[in-house]
C-alpha positions in Angstrom: 23.8 -19.4 -8.3 26.7 -18.7 -6.0 26.9 -15.9 -3.5 30.5 -14.9 -3.0 30.4 -13.0 0.3 29.3 -13.3 2.9 27.7 -16.7 3.1 23.9 -16.1 3.1 23.0 -19.4 4.5 25.3 -19.3 7.5 23.7 -17.9 10.7 25.3 -14.7 11.8 25.6 -13.6 15.4 23.0 -11.1 16.7 23.7 -8.5 19.4 20.6 -7.7 21.4 20.0 -5.1 24.1 16.9 -6.2 26.0 14.2 -6.4 23.3 16.0 -4.0 21.0 18.9 -4.2 18.6 22.2 -2.8 19.6 22.8 0.2 17.3 25.9 2.3 17.1 26.1 6.0 16.7 24.5 7.2 13.5 22.0 4.3 13.4 18.3 4.6 14.1 15.4 2.2 14.5 11.8 3.2 14.1 9.3 0.3 14.2 10.3 -2.2 11.4 12.8 0.2 9.8 16.5 0.5 10.5 18.7 3.3 9.0 22.3 4.5 9.1 23.4 7.9 8.0 26.2 8.5 5.6 28.8 10.0 8.0 28.5 6.9 10.2 29.0 4.5 7.3 31.8 6.7 5.9 33.9 5.8 8.9 33.9 2.2 7.5 34.5 3.2 3.9 37.5 1.8 2.1 38.1 4.9 0.0 37.7 5.7 -3.7 36.9 3.5 -6.6 39.4 2.4 -9.3 38.8 0.8 -12.7 40.1 -2.5 -11.1 37.4 -2.2 -8.3 34.6 -2.0 -10.9 36.1 -4.8 -13.0 36.3 -7.1 -10.0 32.9 -6.4 -8.6 31.1 -9.5 -7.5 27.4 -10.3 -6.9 25.8 -11.0 -3.6 22.6 -12.8 -4.5 21.6 -15.4 -1.9 20.2 -18.7 -3.0 17.7 -21.3 -1.8 17.8 -25.0 -2.4 14.2 -26.1 -1.9 10.9 -25.1 -3.7 7.6 -26.0 -2.0 4.7 -27.3 -4.0 2.8 -24.0 -3.7 5.4 -22.4 -6.0 3.9 -24.3 -8.9 0.3 -23.8 -8.1 -0.9 -21.2 -10.7 -4.5 -21.4 -9.8 -3.8 -20.6 -6.2 -1.7 -17.7 -7.2 -4.4 -16.3 -9.4 -6.9 -16.7 -6.6 -4.6 -14.8 -4.3 -4.3 -11.9 -6.8 -8.1 -11.7 -7.3 -8.9 -11.5 -3.6 -6.1 -9.2 -2.4 -7.0 -5.5 -2.6 -4.3 -2.9 -3.2 -3.6 -1.0 0.0 -1.2 1.7 -1.2 -0.1 3.1 -4.6 2.0 6.0 -5.7 2.4 6.8 -9.4 5.5 6.4 -11.7 6.7 9.8 -13.0 8.5 10.6 -16.2 11.7 12.8 -16.1 11.3 16.6 -15.8 14.8 17.7 -16.9 17.1 17.0 -19.8 20.3 15.1 -19.1 22.6 17.4 -21.1 26.0 17.6 -19.4 25.6 14.5 -17.3 26.9 11.9 -19.8 30.0 10.0 -18.6 32.3 7.4 -20.2 33.5 5.5 -17.2 37.1 4.2 -16.7 36.0 0.6 -17.2 33.9 -1.5 -19.5 32.2 -4.8 -19.4 33.2 -7.6 -21.7 30.1 -7.4 -23.9 29.8 -8.8 -27.4 27.5 -6.2 -28.9 27.4 -8.1 -32.2 25.6 -11.0 -30.7 22.4 -11.4 -28.7 21.0 -13.2 -25.8 19.2 -16.3 -26.8 15.8 -16.1 -25.1 14.9 -19.0 -22.8 11.4 -20.3 -22.1 11.7 -22.5 -19.1 14.2 -24.2 -16.7 13.9 -27.4 -14.8 11.8 -25.6 -12.3 9.0 -25.6 -15.0 8.0 -22.0 -14.6 7.7 -20.3 -18.0 9.3 -16.9 -18.8 10.7 -14.8 -21.6 14.2 -13.2 -21.4 15.9 -10.5 -23.4 18.0 -7.3 -23.2 15.9 -4.4 -22.2 17.2 -2.4 -25.2 18.7 -3.8 -28.3 20.8 -0.7 -29.1 23.1 1.3 -26.9 21.4 4.5 -25.6 17.9 3.1 -25.5 18.1 2.5 -21.8 18.1 6.3 -21.4 14.4 6.5 -22.3 11.8 6.3 -19.5 10.8 4.0 -17.9 14.0 2.1 -18.6 15.9 5.1 -17.3 14.4 4.6 -13.8 16.7 1.5 -13.3 20.4 1.2 -13.0 23.4 -0.5 -11.6 24.4 -0.3 -8.0 28.1 -0.7 -6.9 29.2 -0.9 -3.3 32.0 -2.2 -1.1 32.1 -4.8 1.7 35.3 -4.0 3.5 37.8 -3.6 0.6 36.0 -5.9 -1.8 33.8 -4.5 -4.5 30.3 -5.8 -5.3 27.3 -5.1 -7.6 23.6 -5.2 -7.5 20.7 -3.7 -9.4 18.5 -0.8 -8.2 15.8 1.6 -9.3 14.3 5.0 -8.4 10.9 5.2 -6.7 11.2 8.8 -5.7 13.4 11.4 -7.4 16.1 11.1 -4.7 15.4 7.6 -3.4 16.9 4.4 -4.7 15.2 1.0 -4.1 17.2 -2.2 -3.9 17.5 -5.4 -1.8 18.4 -5.4 1.9 21.2 -7.8 1.2 22.8 -5.2 -1.1 23.2 -2.7 1.8 23.7 -4.8 5.0 24.9 -8.3 5.9 21.9 -9.1 8.1 24.1 -9.6 11.2 22.0 -7.2 13.4 25.0 -4.9 13.9 25.9 -1.4 12.7 29.2 -2.9 11.5 27.1 -4.9 9.0 26.4 -1.9 6.8 28.1 -1.8 3.5 29.7 1.4 2.1 30.8 3.4 -0.9 27.5 3.1 -2.7 27.4 4.3 -6.4 24.3 4.4 -8.4 24.6 4.5 -12.2 21.2 4.9 -14.0 20.9 3.3 -17.4 24.5 1.9 -17.3 25.6 0.1 -20.4 29.1 -1.2 -20.9 30.9 1.7 -19.3 28.5 4.4 -20.6 26.6 6.4 -17.9 24.1 8.7 -19.7 23.0 10.3 -16.4 26.4 10.2 -14.7 27.5 8.4 -11.5 25.7 9.3 -8.2 27.9 8.5 -5.3 26.9 11.1 -2.7 24.3 9.8 -0.4 22.7 10.8 2.8 21.2 7.7 4.5 20.4 4.0 3.9 17.4 2.2 5.2 16.4 -1.5 5.5 13.9 -3.5 7.5 14.4 -5.0 10.9 13.5 -8.4 9.3 16.6 -8.2 7.1 18.8 -6.3 9.5 18.5 -8.9 12.2 17.5 -11.9 10.1 20.9 -13.6 9.9 21.4 -13.1 6.2 19.4 -16.2 5.1 16.7 -16.4 2.5 13.8 -16.4 1.9 13.3 -13.3 4.1 10.0 -11.6 4.7 11.2 -8.1 3.8 14.5 -8.1 1.9 14.3 -4.5 0.8 16.3 -1.3 1.2 16.3 2.4 0.3 19.2 4.7 -0.3 18.7 8.5 -0.2 20.9 10.1 -2.8 22.1 13.7 -2.3 21.3 16.4 -4.9 24.0 17.5 -7.4 25.7 20.9 -7.6 22.6 22.3 -9.3 20.4 21.0 -6.5 18.7 18.6 -8.8 17.9 15.0 -8.0 18.8 12.0 -10.1 15.1 11.2 -10.7 14.6 14.7 -12.1 16.7 13.5 -15.1 15.6 9.8 -15.2 12.0 9.6 -14.0 10.9 7.1 -11.4 8.9 3.9 -11.0 5.8 3.9 -8.9 5.1 1.7 -5.9 2.1 -0.5 -5.3 1.3 -3.1 -2.6 0.4 -5.8 -2.1 0.4 -6.5 -5.8 2.9 -9.2 -6.9 1.7 -12.7 -6.2 -0.6 -14.0 -8.9 0.4 -11.2 -11.3 2.3 -11.1 -14.5 5.4 -9.0 -13.9 8.6 -7.7 -15.5 11.9 -8.1 -13.7 14.8 -5.7 -14.4 18.4 -6.5 -13.6 22.1 -6.5 -14.5 22.9 -10.2 -14.2 26.6 -11.1 -14.2 25.8 -14.3 -16.2 24.4 -12.3 -19.2 26.5 -9.8 -21.0 28.9 -9.9 -18.0 26.5 -7.7 -16.1 27.1 -4.8 -18.5 23.7 -4.5 -20.1 20.2 -4.0 -18.6 18.2 -7.2 -18.9 14.5 -8.1 -18.5 12.5 -11.2 -17.7 8.7 -11.5 -18.0 6.9 -14.2 -16.0 3.9 -15.1 -13.9 4.6 -14.7 -10.2 3.5 -17.7 -8.1 3.3 -17.9 -4.3 6.4 -19.3 -2.8 4.2 -20.5 0.1 5.8 -18.8 3.1 7.3 -15.5 4.3 5.2 -13.4 1.8 7.6 -14.4 -1.0 6.7 -14.8 -4.7 8.6 -16.9 -7.2 9.0 -16.5 -11.0 10.9 -18.0 -13.9 14.2 -16.3 -14.7 17.6 -17.0 -16.3 19.1 -14.0 -14.4 21.7 -14.8 -11.7 24.0 -12.8 -9.4 24.1 -9.1 -10.1 20.3 -8.8 -10.6 19.7 -8.7 -6.9 17.7 -5.6 -5.9 16.3 -5.2 -9.4 12.7 -4.1 -9.4 9.8 -6.4 -10.0 7.4 -4.2 -12.0 3.7 -4.5 -12.7 2.6 -3.1 -16.2 6.1 -2.2 -17.4 5.3 -0.1 -20.4 5.3 3.3 -22.1 2.0 4.8 -21.0 -1.1 4.8 -23.1 -4.8 5.7 -22.5 -6.3 3.4 -19.9 -8.8 0.8 -21.1 -8.8 -1.9 -18.5 -11.9 -2.6 -16.3 -9.5 -3.5 -13.4 -8.2 -0.2 -12.2 -6.1 -1.6 -9.4 -4.0 -3.4 -12.0 -4.1 -0.6 -14.6 -1.4 1.8 -13.4 1.9 1.6 -15.3 5.4 0.9 -14.1 4.6 0.0 -10.5 7.4 -1.6 -8.4 5.9 -4.4 -6.3 9.0 -6.2 -5.1 12.8 -6.6 -5.7 14.9 -9.6 -6.6 15.9 -11.3 -3.3 17.2 -14.8 -4.2 17.8 -17.4 -6.8 18.1 -21.1 -6.8 21.3 -22.9 -5.9 21.2 -25.0 -9.1 21.1 -22.5 -12.0 19.4 -25.0 -14.3 16.2 -24.6 -12.3 15.9 -21.0 -13.6 13.8 -19.3 -10.9 14.1 -16.3 -8.7 12.1 -14.9 -5.8 11.4 -11.9 -3.7 9.2 -10.6 -0.9 6.0 -8.8 -1.8 5.9 -5.2 -0.6 3.7 -4.4 2.3 3.1 -1.6 4.8 6.7 -1.8 6.0 7.9 -0.5 2.6 5.4 2.4 3.1 6.9 3.0 6.5 10.4 3.1 5.0 9.4 5.6 2.4 7.6 7.7 5.1 10.8 7.7 7.2 13.0 8.7 4.3 10.6 11.4 3.0 10.1 12.9 6.5 13.9 13.1 7.1 14.7 14.2 3.5 11.6 15.9 2.1 13.5 17.3 -0.9 14.3 13.7 -2.0 10.5 13.0 -2.5 
């Protein structure tokens, strides 16, 4: 997998002021959370989006070139899952409003062959089994919850346009990867701009519209000052989206995923993304796989044929339409719980693995910061 810009494996300069990061006006740092409000980032914005911008959007997924032995130890991963209690959990919520009037046909399409299908894979040379398919076989099915809680994220780095995947974990709060919002260079100038979130995007169709007005963006100090390399201990980010003219939040129309941690390593999970190598990034895609322990930096690893563009996509425990609970393991019985996001892939695409950092209390701190500053978003 190739990351087009900037180079994730090249150390980036850090600017330090004593023990703290040097932050420009509009930036804030509280504990392990760094944020930048929209007016400050707007000063770096390159302006409006054109159809050519969308069509030329590139992915920013970092890659690794080495897999430790722990990544293939299924027994150790299962043991970790069995002995790790859930610390925090908030529920997934279905939509509360109809989306009438929000539908858009966007001024661009993806080069998707709707007559064909994705041939499911089973395993790459990394030897981690998985299954792979479109999330929905027919256009429009993405608009049904919980599928509607995920979408495509566009943004700009300077004048270049890029794409990731994102999801909603609160009615007004989007979850994605840290490398989809900031370069990792430790500077306020590293923030990306012109974010656009399109829930349930499919080949130019936007059943819930395009949400481009945002209030603030958050990431972790681990990513903000980490130099842009992967694996990273906490490659996560949140974007607070403003309400529309009717004072409704995007999640009111789409529903949300829940959040649970720590609850990824040793579990069977579903990963949602818009990979550029499948359907040209135009159709929501899913991979289901066991998550093993990467062996360091609180990262998990799973089998996947998704590549760039799926970055920031949610790793979901119990991805399903709800039903009456019957499990004797209540900590693993809640539906549609985000436990991580896609952070990296492998340099050689034939290996067919991806990885991400397991949520911990820092994700909780990020949510608390965002919900305290913007209570209407939660």
